[in-house]
Steps between C-alpha positions, in 0.01 A plus 500: 500500500641828398459852615190549289325199658575626852375848410182340362438304826558818707260699273241221519529479878469881527190497283357218716563704817333805342202295384460355851520855651241632255274200565530550879423876464193426281382241757542745789329784309205265417464412877512874582224568242291214649532645849420846382189360329390328822554813701303707258219248508494504879514883501203507256297258702560704821431841356187403296272476804649821633425689184145360501450607862635845433268542204201396712605744780521785243154408373366514861663834551377650174132405544442745794703761313260468209207555746674811633536623144126460439417667833731791412337535164157507654608762758641712220170476307295599809734788571470623148119476517492690837724771354276534194186519712658753735622712212159487341329592817730799557462615144118482507454620861781747559293739704361224720855393581592850597198527728591166664855614551379819664264309725782268608728797569221663710451181693864468580517865614198442721657186642829685570315778686314246714822321599657836580213589733527169678872540563443839656 
């Protein structure tokens, strides 16, 4: 066996070692991928009920908020109607409002005088 034969044996042995190292690496990577897949599956199984529960909780919270929105809208409509009626009354009966205001002022003055007399 000459120098070329020995070089061929060394090259073949080197390629064999490289092939074994690559095969070992591929095997280890495949095991890692399998473990990652299992971990992801367990994570998904654990979080799925949590997400469902969170969704249900939000639905329970939102239902009273929708009721509050309806109530607020109704209150707004009533306030608008009261404002419209008050404005209409004042526009149509301006002098009656002035007379009522004068009567209230007179009543307060009278009340103030009576309380002054009592304190004396």
